[in-house]
N, C-alpha and C positions, 0 to 999 in steps of 0.2 A: 416446474413451470419453465417453459422456454421464454427467455427474455425477448420481447419484440425488438426489431432492429433499432428503433429510436431509443429505447431504454438501454440497449446494449451500447450504442454510440455514446449516450450520455454517461454511462458507467465508465466506459473507456476514457472519456474526456476527464472524468473525475480522477481516475487513477493516474493519468498523465499529469494533471495539476499537482497531485500529491507527490509524485516523483520529483517534480521541479522544486518542491519545498524541502526535500530531504537534506541536501548539503547544508543549508542554513540551520536546520534543526540539529544536525549532528554537531556542527561547530558550537552551537549555543548550549545544547542539552547534554552532550556526551563528550566532554573534553578528555576523559580518560576512561572510557567504558571498559576496556580490557582489564584495567586494574580494579575498578569498582566491582565488577561482576565476577572477577577471577576466572575469566574464560580464556581459553587458549588462542582463539582467533577472533579478534575484534571485528573484522569485516563480516564474518559469519554470524556473530551475535547481532550486529546491527542490521544485517540483511533479514534475518528472522524476525527481529523486532519490527522492522518496517513492513514486512509482509503482513504480520498480525495487525499492526495499526491501520494499514490500508484496507485490510479485510473488514475490520471493525467499522471503519468509516464508510466503506462501501455498503455494508449492510444497513447502517443508519440512513445513508443517502437513499438507498432503494426503498427502504420502508416508508420514508417520507413521500417518495414519488408514487409508490403503489397505493398508499393510503389516500393520496389526493386523487388518484385515477380509479380507485375502487378495485385495484388488483388484489391478488390473493397470495398464495404460497410462493416463497422465494427459495430457490435451490442454491444452497451454499456451494455446491460443487461447481455450478456454473459461474458463480461470482469468483470463486477461487481460480477457475480456468481463465477468466478475463485478467485477473491479477497476474497469474503465472505467465500469461502471454507477454508480459512486460518484465519478466525476471531479469533479462539482460540489462534493461534500462535501470532497474532498481539497484542491481549490483554495481553498475557503472556510477550511479549517483552516490552510493555509499563509498565506493573506492575513491571517487574524486573528492568527496568531503574529507576523507581521511588523509589524502595527500596534501590538500590545501591547508589543513589545520596545522 
């Protein structure tokens, strides 16, 4: 299913709101993610974590929107494409949270 322009803008807005929340969440929830998860690169771990969280939230967000409008099938690749279009912003939010911490 192709997202109609209004739904795509709404999803894009949701993703941007979630990106703004990342620095605060990192400071509160992940004071030492690198040591806890024994990962070599804390920024890479947090970037992947937030991609997954935003994808999950986007799916829930769109399911509510399409259920209300009688929409049908949701294409995860299209949702992922919207999220990936913001990958630089997500990476910058994670990096800024780690430097401020």
